[in-house]
Each structure stands twice: as structure tokens, then as C-alpha cells.
N, C-alpha and C positions, 0 to 999 in steps of 0.2 A: 505493499500499500504505500502510496506516495507520502513523502514526510515534508512537512513545512518547517521552514528556518526562518527565524525573525532577526533582520538586519541590525546590526550594531554599528556604531561610528567605527570607520576604519574597515568595514567590509566591503568586498566587491564580488562580483560572480566568479572571478578566478579565484580568490582567496577561499571562497565557500567551496569551490570545486575541488581545491587541492585538499582542504581539510575532511571532505565526506568523501573522496575517490572517484571524482568524475573528470570527464573532461569539461572545460567550462562552456563549449558550445553546446554539450548536451542538455546542460542545465538552461542556458539562455534561449535555446530554440525549442525547448520543452513547451507544448501547446498550453499546459497550466498557467505559463509564465507569460502568455502573450500579451496580456494587459500591463504587466509590469514593464515588458520591453518596449512597448508602444509608448509608455509614459516616461521611462527613464532614457530610453535610446542608446545610451552607452552602458555596457556591462560594467565598466568601472565607476559609475556614478550611480549609487544607491542611496537613500534617504534612510537614516534610522527609523526603524518601526516597519520598514517594507517587509513583506513576507514574500519568500522565495520557496518555490514547490520543487522537491527534489524528485525525479522519476525513480521507479522500481530499477535496480540493476539488475543487469542481465549476465548470465554466465557463457563464457565462450568456451567451447569444447575444441581441442585439437588433437588430431590422432597421430602418434608418433610411435616408432618401435620402441618395445620396452627394454630391450638389450643394448641400448646406447644412450650417451650423455646428449643433452639438448640445452640449447642456451635460447631464452626467452627475452626478447626486449620490450619493455613497457613503451609503447608509444606517448608522447606527449604534445601538448600544443603549447607553442611559446607565447609568453605574454611580452609586450614590448613596451619599453620605456622610451617617449619620443619627447625630446625638449629642443626648443628653438631659442638661440642665442644671438642677441642684437647688442650693438653699442653705438649709440647715437642714430638709430635708426639704421644701421648697417650691419649685415649678417657677419657674424664672426666666423668667417669661412676658415675651414682647415686647422683651427686652433686645436692643439692637443689638450686632453683632460684626463682625469683619472676619476673613476666611478666606484663607490663604496656602498654596498647594500647591506642594510641590517647589520652594521658594526662589524663588517669584516666577513659576513657570511658568503658574499660574492664581492670580488674586487676586479676590475677591468681598466685598462689603460688604451685610449683610442684617440680619434681625431674628429671635430665637426665636420661635416660635408661642406660643400660649396655654399650651400644656403645656411650656414650656421646650425644644421640640425644635428642632435644626437639621437641615435637609435641604438638600442641594446636590448637584446633579449634577457629576461630577469625572471625570477620565481613568480609564479602565480600568487602567492602569498605574502610577497614582499611587503614590507611597511614602511621603510625609510629608506631614501635614496639621498646619497651625498655627493654632489659633484664639485671637484676642484680644478682651478686653471692656475697657472704660474706657480706650478709646484708647491701647491697648498696653501698660496698666499690669497686666493679668491676663492670663497666657499659659499655653496648654495645646499640648501637642506630642503627636502621636498617629502612630505607625508604621502604614501602611496595609497589610493583607495579611500582617501580621506576627503574627497571632493563631493561637496553637497550639489543638489540639483540647481539649475540656474533659476528656477522659479521660487527659490528660497533667498533671503537676504544674506544669509550665510554663504551660499554658493556663488552670489555676486562680490561679496567680500573677498572670499578665497581668490577668486579668478584675478580681481583688480590687484590684490597682494601679490600673486604670482607674476603679473605683468609690471610690477615695480611702481603701482600709484599708491602704496601706502594707505590703504584703506582703514587701518586700525584693526582692533580686535575682531575675529570672525565669530561674533557672539549673537549673529541674527538679529541685530537691533539697529536700527537707523540712528545715526549720530551727525554731528558736525564734520568729524574727519571723514566719514563714509561719503558724505554730500560733497565735501571738497573734492574727493577722488573721483567722484563721478563727473564733477563740472570739468576738472582737468581731463578726464577720458573722453568727454564728449567733444571738448575742444580740440583734442589732438586728432580725433577722428571726424571732426566736422558733422557731429550729431545734434539734431536740433530737438527741441529748445537746450541751448546749454545753460543748464541748472543742475542741481543736485538731485533730480528724481530720477529713480529707476524705470526706464520705460522699455517696451519691446525692442527698440533699436539698439538700446545698451546690452540687453540680452544677447541678441542675434550677433552683435560685433564681438562680446566677449567669448561666444561659444565658437565664432570663426576663428579666433585668435589662440584659444587654448584647446581645441579638440585634439 
């Protein structure tokens, strides 16, 4: 019988899949989750209190000779960390970086691509990513799977902070610091009216920049 799982802060479809022993697409594409999928649109963006339905597990049978040794490799589905870096509106093309996942659980060295993009495969249940430039002199820390939906105030705050607009505490409350950040965001991207109110144009642009 399908199991229901309640989402807590920091959960995502990939992290739930790792914990429960599923491929994340199996859960995301399960018919009982169709309404959740249509509402959230992104398997990495869930809201605390959402309910995810887990399908029944199936058993795979493989026929092999009994008088020989066999190796079985479990297939996995990669979760990708994608981040874009700019400096003064210009892509930080080909810069070298160090990536640290969950305090050393995974470490990688790489280079941004020509568009300033970092793309790395990470564990589906990863919680924290730290990206370092300039031999550790420039450090960015990210909570993974901790992004709230764009229709919440905290979701707007998180995305503005991720883009460097300093929207203040991600507490789901409107305040002067958040209004100032929205005003500056609207000014940069020519969104009207240029005031501190959250509009559909603001949400759409934030999604475009942070998907």
C-alpha cells in the first residue's frame, strides 16, 4: 500500500528518494503525486507540510547460474548542482573552483564554463554545498533542498538573497529590508512599478534567474 511522507524543511524529492530507496523520478512521476508536481513544478522545491506519496516497491528477478559469481550494479539517477556566477553582470568564465558537499562528504575541483556555470553531480540527499574561489579566499555557502516555493514570501527572500540583493532574514515576513531589495531588483531588471511590492513579474523573473 502506498506510503505518505510529510515534507519537512530541507526535504526534496531526491532526498526523500535516497532515504526511502527509490529513484527520484519514480516518486516524482507517480500518479498520486500529479497535483503536487503541477503545483511545485520543481522536484527540488517543496514546502514544509506538503505530502509525498511513495509507490509500492517492486521486486526485480534476474536469472543467473548458481555455480558462478555475479556482480550487480545498482543504477542511480544523478542530482545536479547548477550555479551561475557573474561579476558586474559579466560571466565569470572558466574560473577555477573547489566544491565541498556536506563537510567533506564529497569534494571536487573544477572550472566554470564559458557562461560562468558550475554543474556538478551531487548526492540526492546532499544538504550543504560550499563553493570556494581564489584558493578559499572567496566562499559561498548554499543550503540544498531548502528553497521554498516562489508563491511564499520566504521563497522570494531566499532567491533575492541568492542573487545578492540582501533581502534580510528568510522569515516569510514583509519588512523594509525586503521591500528595499525588491525595489532594487525591479530597477535592475526594469520591472514596473518600481516599488517594494511582490508582483507576478518579480516572481517570474526570479524563477528565470534561479531555476
